[in-house]
TINU-763181 format. One record per residue: x, y, z of N, C-alpha, C in turn. Coordinates in steps of 0.001 Angstrom, whole numbers, plus 500000, padded with zeros to 6 digits. Layout:
N
XYZXYZXYZ/...
***
This chain:
242
500830498782500000500000500000500000500867501272500000/501906501220500845502803502376500921503561502573499608/503917501428498954504606501505497665503731502186496635/502438501804496590501495502417495648501367503910495889/501270504276497180501150505704497516502402506466497064/503562505838497272504811506477496869504862506682495351/504468505629494601504454505698493136503468506755492666/502276506781493332501258507773492968501721509186493208/502352509402494365502873510734494685503960511154493706/504811510182493342505892510471492398505335510860491034/504256510170490609503623510471489317503016511865489322/502332512203490412501722513527490535502799514607490499/503902514333491191505014515288491206505562515505489798/505733514416489035506257514527487665505299515283486765/503994515032486938502981515727486124502998517229486427/503057517566487725503104518981488121504348519657487565/505467518953487634506724519505487128506649519727485626/506046518763484905505897518884483455504984520047483103/503843520169483818502911521267483559503567522623483817/504366522685484886505046523928485220506013524327484101/506713523339483549507665523602482465506941524042481198/505789523415480917504985523798479746504504525238479886/503987525577481082503523526946481339504669527938481182/505849527574481716507019528459481617507374528745480163/507349527711479337507703527891477920506644528696477178/505362528493477531504288529263476903504409530750477254/504700531023478545504887532406478975506043533041478220/507123532279478086508311532759477379507972533118475938/507201532255475267506826532516473871505892533716473751/504975533859474720504087535023474717504887536316474838/505892536291475723506720537468475908507522537799474662/507793536803473847508542537039472608507866538108471757/506532538169471820505794539107470972505226540295471739/505096540180473068504399541232473804505274542009474780/506413541475475174507280542205476104507819543440475387/507582544639475910507950545869475197509414545938474771/510287545327475550511712545383475219512007544830473832/511307543768473417511628543125472141511261544017470955/510367544972471173509977545877470096510757547196470115/511676547312471054512491548520471186513882548307470598/514380547083470689515769546787470333516047547054468859/517223547595468597517705547822467236518326546519466718/517554545772465929518012544460465466519028544549464328/519362545763463921520460545921462962521819545794463648/521811545861464970523047545673465716523472544213465694/524762543991465798525308542627465754525887542172467087/526319543127467912526943542778469190526134543390470336/526063542658471450525225543076472571525930542781473887/525954543766474758526444543589476123525276543695477079/525107542704477939524090542736478984524811542999480305/524806544253480738525550544675481932524688544473483175/525085543538484020524251543149485146523170542206484669/523592541148483983522657540317483192521727539451484021/522053539199485300521241538270486067521263536892485420/520105536243485370520031534910484749519763534982483249/519552536205482723519506536387481279518180536178480586/517062536208481323515760535964480682515440536931479545/515575538260479738515276539176478623516168538936477402/517446538653477643518366538427476522517972537198475718/517446536180476386516998534977475659515828535302474744/514962536202475189513857536635474328514393537309473068/515391538162473244515948538881472094516631537926471126/517244536886471649517944535933470790516969535131469928/515700535102470319514689534457469476514418535272468221/514690536578468299514419537478467173515661537726466317/516842537686466944518077537953466213519243537342466969/520186536761466260521327536103466884522476537086467067/522468537783468199523550538707468520524786537939469001/525964538527468771527122538076469534527013538782470877/526688538041471918526316538662473179527269538279474308/527446539228475217528286539029476400527445539360477629/527405538436478572526689538662479827527672538926480955/527448540027481680528318540390482804527474540461484071/527935539800485128527230539894486406528216539675487541/527906540262488689528793540164489845528472538933490692/527305538311490448526858537166491247527053535888490433/527967535047490870528365533863490102527182532949489773/526264532766490726525143531855490504524282532297489319/524115533598489147523364534107487995524016533687486684/525323533836486615526045533479485391525958531977485109/526015531174486158525918529720485972524559529340485396/523491529990485892522146529711485377522001530187483935/522552531361483636522504531882482263523282530968481321/524406530477481792525246529591480974524543528258480723/523831527775481713523076526527481569522060526625480437/521487527825480257520496528049479199521148528502477882/522472528591477865523226529030476677522746530395476184/522602531304477125522037532620476822523004533494476027/524269533504476413525258534396475810526385533599475157/527157534298474317528344533667473738529510533698474726/529589534792475496530665534944476473530072535370477816/530752534968478903530295535277480255531455535889481037/531143536945481803532191537614482564531693537903483977/532414537374484961532116537657486360532805538959486733/532036540041486862532633541357487114531584542315487659/532058543364488291531224544457488789530977545417487625/529707545744487376529388546607486223529983548006486345/530378548386487536530994549710487710532401549758487123/532951548583486826534326548516486332534392547629485084/533582547943484104533542547147482877534843547307482092/535480546211481717536810546278481095536784546351479567/535958547258479036535817547349477579536187548744477089/536608548818475831536952550097475216535703550813474722/535832552094474448534726552899473922534208552314472611/532880552402472439532205551963471211532505550497470876/532512549651471895532802548226471696531574547453471223/530382547806471741529161547042471469528135547898470738/527379547261469846526294547969469165525190548327470154/524809547352470982523689547525471913524138547167473317/523745547995474276524025547677475681522727547686476474/522475546582477154521345546464478071521843546652479495/521059547339480291521349547472481722519992547412482427/519515546199482655518127545966483050518010545669484542/517285546535485242517059546379486680518404546272487414/519277547216487138520629547205487717520907548472488529/520634549644487942521108550899488547520503551164489927/519319550620490204518693550826491513519435550088492628/520345549194492258521130548442493238522427549166493612/522638550335493035523864551108493284523528552444493943/524467553033494680524267554415495139524041555328493936/523287556382494133522843557233493034524004557726492152/525057558230492777526162558779491994526837557683491170/527034556508491756527674555410491038526782554926489894/525467554917490120524532554519489076524560555502487912/524605556798488221524678557824487185525967557699486386/527064557436487086528349557227486399528298556009485484/527603554962485932527468553754485118526719554069483824/525636554840483923524867555199482729525767555952481736/526530556896482235527457557656481376528477556715480722/528964555762481498529993554843481000529447553936479900/528250553372480103527724552460479077527321553219477813/526948554495477969526690555313476771527963555451475938/529116555511476611530391555627475901530803554303475256/530333553189475811530688551872475273529835551483474068/528639552097473943527682551682472912527869552431471596/527611551724470496527677552344469168526297552745468657/525266551930468961523955552168468358522850552459469374/522833551722470496521662551831471369522001551447472816/521384552173473749521447551840475173520022551645475668/519791550556476403518461550276476952518613550003478447/517861550767479246517937550665480710516528550471481258/516386549595482241515114549505482959515384549687484450/514421550289485134514552550533486571513175550884487134/512943550665488435511657551077489025511430552581488922/510164552967488971509806554383488985509935554888490423/510914555760490661511174556201492019511863555112492824/511931555303494126512572554299494979511566553228495353/511854551992494995510999550853495307511765549932496250/511386549884497532512151549071498486512224547604498069/513387547026498217513554545593497944514678545058498816/514397543968499503515383543345500381516248542373499587/517391542054500162518258541046499564517602539672499676/517808538828498659517296537460498676518501536533498855/518526535421498144519719534572498185520891535275497501/520572536283496688521590537117496059521762538376496907/522899538547497563523073539705498463523074541045497733/523232541017496396523255542253495617521856542705495200/520821541956495585519457542263495139518837543475495833/519420543935496912518843545040497673518817546327496837/517721547089496958517609548379496271518186549489497144/518979550347496512519664551421497235519198552805496784/518879552944495507518508554272494981517279554176494077/516778555324493673515609555370492800515750556444491741/515030556257490621515110557173489485513712557465488950/513586558591488269512322558951487638512510558982486124/511436558796485371511535558902483913512104560244483456/511768561321484180512245562652483773513769562756483775/514413562041484678515874562067484721516474561517483428/515787560555482823516281559971481579515811560747480357/514627561338480448514186562217479364515183563368479198/515673563875480326516647564969480311517934564558479603/518267563260479673519497562759479039519261562339477590/518040562573477077517769562271475673517193560893475418/516699560237476459516105558907476304514616559000475997/514091557962475372512651557774475240512217556826476355/510931556910476735510457556184477919509219555342477609/509183554131478157507969553317478174507770552794479595/506555552973480128506259552494481489505598551119481411/505869550291482443505435548898482377505339548304483782/504551547229483936504519546466485182503519546974486197/503002546079487047502041546439488090502657546135489453/502805547139490296503453546976491590502786545888492432/501464545897492499500754544966493378500915543505492951/501277543290491701501430541924491208502889541493491107/503743542366490499505052541887490043506264542452490764/506093543447491650507228543915492447507539542882493533/508622543093494313509004542102495315507915541880496344/507148542928496653506053542786497612504752542362496942/504792542120495637503593541754494903503219540291495048/502011539967494629501474538612494798502294537585494030/502621537894492784503330536918491940504697536578492514/505374537582493102506703537355493668506608536587494982/505680536992495851505559536348497159505100534905497041/504222534626496067503680533270495878504337532608494669/505650532737494573506360532349493349506197530887492957/505884530018493894505743528599493569504284528164493401/503351529119493437501930528774493398501358528863491987/500181528258491814499475528339490532499042529770490243/498684530520491301498287531920491127499431532723490526/500641532498491034501808533192490496502013532849489029/501899531558488685502055531132487287501022531802486399/499787531907486920498719532541486147499015534027485925/499463534706486984499761536138486865500892536400485879/501913535550485908503006535714484947502550535362483533/501581534433483443501059534057482124500302535205481466/499575535999482282498784537089481705499553538423481697/500772538417482222501565539649482218501714540261480826/501895539439479755501973540043478414500745540863478044/499568540450478517498347541212478228498393542565478928/498884542574480177499045543838480891500051544738480177/501103544131479646502102544919478918501477545650477740/500594544953477016499905545588475898499009546723476382/498320546495477504497408547487478066498164548763478449/499342548593479072500073549749479588500765550557478511/500807550034477299501316550838476191500426552069476008/499115551873476241498132552945476017497761553670477308/497733552937478433497349553552479706498398553193480751/499457554011480903500583553654481760500390553937483249/499151554032483740498927554276485168499192552996485968/499665553176487214499846552036488097501078551214487795/501913551683486884503122550931486539504196551134487611/505115550172487722506132550293488772507555550388488236/507757550205486939509091550461486394508988550959484965/510124551415484424510096551966483072511308551498482283/511135551530480961512226551252480034512679552588479467/513966552880479596514554554086479001515499553633477895/515313554167476701516171553731475598516603554928474753/517845554865474302518422555935473505519073555319472273/518645555785471112519223555320469855520355556257469458/521562555839469739522724556693469526522984556943468056/522679555967467198522900556136465767522011557248465218/520744557270465674519828558334465239520384559695465633/520893559794466865521404561074467346522634561514466559/523537560546466263524741560909465507524382561301464080/523363560628463503522909560987462157522349562403462133/521557562754463177520978564100463245522074565138463401/523087564818464249524196565754464465524960565978463178/525148564895462405525876564990461132525089565835460142/523782565578460069522939566322459121522847567795459484/522930568091460804522793569491461216523991570347460805/525078569688460366526255570427459932526096571017458537/525067570595457822524914571021456416523656571872456225/
***
């Protein structure tokens, strides 16, 4: 009897695990078409740096649309190991984004997603200036709107230290898109707190629909995408000489 119960429990566990993986892949495919980042990227670029890449989920979405020569940089080794397991990037570098070892204009596109809020304000501002100097075509940054408290998790670098507003990036010549719902997807939100539950899976499954909604009505959003097309700016500067 106990053997049967054990076999039954094991089967249920395998089914749940399989369903969870199916849901994860479906969510991933939905994001391929609805996550605002994928419609912002300059796909004419060939090289991409993901500064503070984490586990690389956004970069994997972009690789579905175009095969960049990509480099992932992160200060937390476990993030890089997970990204490497998924074959997210061509190269991986364990380093602090404040000290990126690259020359000016090395990469066509630079991503810095949910990174600057983890640094003191002045260091974060310096980082933005630095990655603008490293990029040839485009810089894309995401960060919460204002200061959004977040505690450290298993990653000690996850704590939030500073906050930014869209206006700070508009002033630097960036375009802005607002996205995300604080009550659902921030660290204190339902989806994050109940990360192993069916409710969380459902909320992440419908997140692409919310993304579409917030394109038109950006109220209640908790973070923004700031992007600057450097090639457009250099073209305008060149044309203004004549």
